[in-house]
Biotite code that builds the C-alpha atoms (Angstrom):
import biotite.structure as struc

atoms = struc.array([
    struc.Atom([-0.055, -0.170, -0.089], chain_id="A", res_id=1, res_name="UNK", atom_name="CA", element="C"),
    struc.Atom([1.495, 3.236, -1.120], chain_id="A", res_id=2, res_name="UNK", atom_name="CA", element="C"),
    struc.Atom([2.402, 5.756, 2.074], chain_id="A", res_id=3, res_name="UNK", atom_name="CA", element="C"),
    struc.Atom([0.578, 9.490, 1.217], chain_id="A", res_id=4, res_name="UNK", atom_name="CA", element="C"),
    struc.Atom([1.912, 12.066, 3.036], chain_id="A", res_id=5, res_name="UNK", atom_name="CA", element="C"),
    struc.Atom([-0.555, 13.660, 5.304], chain_id="A", res_id=6, res_name="UNK", atom_name="CA", element="C"),
    struc.Atom([0.171, 17.557, 4.354], chain_id="A", res_id=7, res_name="UNK", atom_name="CA", element="C"),
    struc.Atom([-1.584, 18.077, 1.362], chain_id="A", res_id=8, res_name="UNK", atom_name="CA", element="C"),
    struc.Atom([-0.014, 21.580, 0.861], chain_id="A", res_id=9, res_name="UNK", atom_name="CA", element="C"),
    struc.Atom([3.487, 19.894, 0.858], chain_id="A", res_id=10, res_name="UNK", atom_name="CA", element="C"),
    struc.Atom([1.707, 17.958, -2.551], chain_id="A", res_id=11, res_name="UNK", atom_name="CA", element="C"),
    struc.Atom([0.336, 21.188, -3.973], chain_id="A", res_id=12, res_name="UNK", atom_name="CA", element="C"),
    struc.Atom([2.270, 23.158, -6.669], chain_id="A", res_id=13, res_name="UNK", atom_name="CA", element="C"),
    struc.Atom([0.529, 26.614, -5.639], chain_id="A", res_id=14, res_name="UNK", atom_name="CA", element="C"),
    struc.Atom([0.888, 26.218, -1.985], chain_id="A", res_id=15, res_name="UNK", atom_name="CA", element="C"),
    struc.Atom([4.454, 25.623, -2.768], chain_id="A", res_id=16, res_name="UNK", atom_name="CA", element="C"),
    struc.Atom([5.476, 28.129, -4.867], chain_id="A", res_id=17, res_name="UNK", atom_name="CA", element="C"),
    struc.Atom([3.356, 30.715, -2.647], chain_id="A", res_id=18, res_name="UNK", atom_name="CA", element="C"),
    struc.Atom([5.829, 29.519, 0.400], chain_id="A", res_id=19, res_name="UNK", atom_name="CA", element="C"),
    struc.Atom([8.693, 29.996, -2.103], chain_id="A", res_id=20, res_name="UNK", atom_name="CA", element="C"),
    struc.Atom([7.802, 33.750, -2.705], chain_id="A", res_id=21, res_name="UNK", atom_name="CA", element="C"),
    struc.Atom([6.965, 34.132, 0.968], chain_id="A", res_id=22, res_name="UNK", atom_name="CA", element="C"),
    struc.Atom([10.815, 32.906, 1.500], chain_id="A", res_id=23, res_name="UNK", atom_name="CA", element="C"),
    struc.Atom([12.132, 35.067, -0.903], chain_id="A", res_id=24, res_name="UNK", atom_name="CA", element="C"),
    struc.Atom([10.444, 37.763, 0.323], chain_id="A", res_id=25, res_name="UNK", atom_name="CA", element="C"),
    struc.Atom([11.882, 36.996, 3.684], chain_id="A", res_id=26, res_name="UNK", atom_name="CA", element="C"),
    struc.Atom([15.304, 36.832, 2.585], chain_id="A", res_id=27, res_name="UNK", atom_name="CA", element="C"),
    struc.Atom([14.959, 40.548, 0.319], chain_id="A", res_id=28, res_name="UNK", atom_name="CA", element="C"),
    struc.Atom([14.039, 42.007, 3.549], chain_id="A", res_id=29, res_name="UNK", atom_name="CA", element="C"),
    struc.Atom([17.006, 40.563, 5.243], chain_id="A", res_id=30, res_name="UNK", atom_name="CA", element="C"),
    struc.Atom([18.956, 41.632, 2.299], chain_id="A", res_id=31, res_name="UNK", atom_name="CA", element="C"),
    struc.Atom([17.217, 45.118, 2.889], chain_id="A", res_id=32, res_name="UNK", atom_name="CA", element="C"),
    struc.Atom([18.039, 45.521, 6.401], chain_id="A", res_id=33, res_name="UNK", atom_name="CA", element="C"),
    struc.Atom([21.285, 44.028, 6.314], chain_id="A", res_id=34, res_name="UNK", atom_name="CA", element="C"),
    struc.Atom([23.186, 44.818, 2.942], chain_id="A", res_id=35, res_name="UNK", atom_name="CA", element="C"),
    struc.Atom([25.906, 42.387, 2.789], chain_id="A", res_id=36, res_name="UNK", atom_name="CA", element="C"),
    struc.Atom([27.422, 40.292, -0.310], chain_id="A", res_id=37, res_name="UNK", atom_name="CA", element="C"),
    struc.Atom([25.894, 37.308, 1.465], chain_id="A", res_id=38, res_name="UNK", atom_name="CA", element="C"),
    struc.Atom([22.482, 38.253, 2.026], chain_id="A", res_id=39, res_name="UNK", atom_name="CA", element="C"),
    struc.Atom([21.997, 39.885, -1.395], chain_id="A", res_id=40, res_name="UNK", atom_name="CA", element="C"),
    struc.Atom([23.635, 36.506, -2.550], chain_id="A", res_id=41, res_name="UNK", atom_name="CA", element="C"),
    struc.Atom([21.117, 34.531, -0.474], chain_id="A", res_id=42, res_name="UNK", atom_name="CA", element="C"),
    struc.Atom([17.872, 36.885, -1.597], chain_id="A", res_id=43, res_name="UNK", atom_name="CA", element="C"),
    struc.Atom([19.041, 36.187, -5.607], chain_id="A", res_id=44, res_name="UNK", atom_name="CA", element="C"),
    struc.Atom([18.843, 32.504, -4.808], chain_id="A", res_id=45, res_name="UNK", atom_name="CA", element="C"),
    struc.Atom([15.513, 32.423, -2.893], chain_id="A", res_id=46, res_name="UNK", atom_name="CA", element="C"),
    struc.Atom([14.297, 34.496, -5.913], chain_id="A", res_id=47, res_name="UNK", atom_name="CA", element="C"),
    struc.Atom([15.590, 32.017, -8.600], chain_id="A", res_id=48, res_name="UNK", atom_name="CA", element="C"),
    struc.Atom([13.747, 29.273, -5.960], chain_id="A", res_id=49, res_name="UNK", atom_name="CA", element="C"),
    struc.Atom([10.375, 31.124, -6.247], chain_id="A", res_id=50, res_name="UNK", atom_name="CA", element="C"),
    struc.Atom([10.750, 31.888, -10.007], chain_id="A", res_id=51, res_name="UNK", atom_name="CA", element="C"),
    struc.Atom([11.080, 28.180, -10.375], chain_id="A", res_id=52, res_name="UNK", atom_name="CA", element="C"),
    struc.Atom([8.210, 27.422, -8.494], chain_id="A", res_id=53, res_name="UNK", atom_name="CA", element="C"),
    struc.Atom([5.884, 29.390, -9.767], chain_id="A", res_id=54, res_name="UNK", atom_name="CA", element="C"),
    struc.Atom([6.997, 28.067, -13.493], chain_id="A", res_id=55, res_name="UNK", atom_name="CA", element="C"),
    struc.Atom([6.215, 24.494, -12.266], chain_id="A", res_id=56, res_name="UNK", atom_name="CA", element="C"),
    struc.Atom([2.483, 25.667, -11.190], chain_id="A", res_id=57, res_name="UNK", atom_name="CA", element="C"),
    struc.Atom([2.081, 27.652, -14.059], chain_id="A", res_id=58, res_name="UNK", atom_name="CA", element="C"),
    struc.Atom([0.077, 24.682, -15.692], chain_id="A", res_id=59, res_name="UNK", atom_name="CA", element="C"),
    struc.Atom([-2.288, 24.395, -12.717], chain_id="A", res_id=60, res_name="UNK", atom_name="CA", element="C"),
    struc.Atom([-5.761, 25.759, -12.756], chain_id="A", res_id=61, res_name="UNK", atom_name="CA", element="C"),
    struc.Atom([-5.794, 28.548, -9.932], chain_id="A", res_id=62, res_name="UNK", atom_name="CA", element="C"),
    struc.Atom([-4.030, 31.148, -11.812], chain_id="A", res_id=63, res_name="UNK", atom_name="CA", element="C"),
    struc.Atom([-5.412, 33.984, -9.709], chain_id="A", res_id=64, res_name="UNK", atom_name="CA", element="C"),
    struc.Atom([-3.225, 33.129, -6.636], chain_id="A", res_id=65, res_name="UNK", atom_name="CA", element="C"),
    struc.Atom([-0.377, 32.316, -8.778], chain_id="A", res_id=66, res_name="UNK", atom_name="CA", element="C"),
    struc.Atom([-0.626, 36.173, -10.224], chain_id="A", res_id=67, res_name="UNK", atom_name="CA", element="C"),
    struc.Atom([-0.847, 37.779, -7.134], chain_id="A", res_id=68, res_name="UNK", atom_name="CA", element="C"),
    struc.Atom([2.604, 35.683, -6.136], chain_id="A", res_id=69, res_name="UNK", atom_name="CA", element="C"),
    struc.Atom([3.841, 36.684, -9.141], chain_id="A", res_id=70, res_name="UNK", atom_name="CA", element="C"),
    struc.Atom([3.111, 40.465, -8.583], chain_id="A", res_id=71, res_name="UNK", atom_name="CA", element="C"),
    struc.Atom([4.847, 40.355, -4.917], chain_id="A", res_id=72, res_name="UNK", atom_name="CA", element="C"),
    struc.Atom([7.985, 38.548, -6.331], chain_id="A", res_id=73, res_name="UNK", atom_name="CA", element="C"),
    struc.Atom([8.390, 41.144, -8.787], chain_id="A", res_id=74, res_name="UNK", atom_name="CA", element="C"),
    struc.Atom([8.204, 43.825, -5.949], chain_id="A", res_id=75, res_name="UNK", atom_name="CA", element="C"),
    struc.Atom([10.969, 41.763, -4.089], chain_id="A", res_id=76, res_name="UNK", atom_name="CA", element="C"),
    struc.Atom([12.981, 41.756, -6.816], chain_id="A", res_id=77, res_name="UNK", atom_name="CA", element="C"),
    struc.Atom([12.662, 45.518, -7.473], chain_id="A", res_id=78, res_name="UNK", atom_name="CA", element="C"),
    struc.Atom([13.239, 46.222, -3.805], chain_id="A", res_id=79, res_name="UNK", atom_name="CA", element="C"),
    struc.Atom([16.575, 43.605, -4.171], chain_id="A", res_id=80, res_name="UNK", atom_name="CA", element="C"),
    struc.Atom([18.194, 45.768, -6.820], chain_id="A", res_id=81, res_name="UNK", atom_name="CA", element="C"),
    struc.Atom([17.907, 48.969, -4.499], chain_id="A", res_id=82, res_name="UNK", atom_name="CA", element="C"),
    struc.Atom([19.464, 47.163, -1.736], chain_id="A", res_id=83, res_name="UNK", atom_name="CA", element="C"),
    struc.Atom([22.152, 46.483, -3.838], chain_id="A", res_id=84, res_name="UNK", atom_name="CA", element="C"),
    struc.Atom([22.790, 49.907, -5.040], chain_id="A", res_id=85, res_name="UNK", atom_name="CA", element="C"),
    struc.Atom([22.559, 50.968, -1.525], chain_id="A", res_id=86, res_name="UNK", atom_name="CA", element="C"),
    struc.Atom([25.184, 48.218, -0.732], chain_id="A", res_id=87, res_name="UNK", atom_name="CA", element="C"),
    struc.Atom([27.436, 49.868, -3.276], chain_id="A", res_id=88, res_name="UNK", atom_name="CA", element="C"),
    struc.Atom([27.403, 53.444, -1.765], chain_id="A", res_id=89, res_name="UNK", atom_name="CA", element="C"),
])
């Protein structure tokens, strides 16, 4: 008999994408408050991961939450660019 994960959220690509976007947001916030090479790099990695998760969930039927997540991620990308500029000053 197959063993099923009791957490439906862990099996849902939309939830995974939303969680990845939230993690990216936290990483960007960290880079904004402490703009070091390491925190900026971590934020870039988190954004890449979130973009991959969003792409994997794109074929799903619930596009509205994914669109909101994409918009949130885009705002975080812009915020990270600003943090990088601040770091260079």
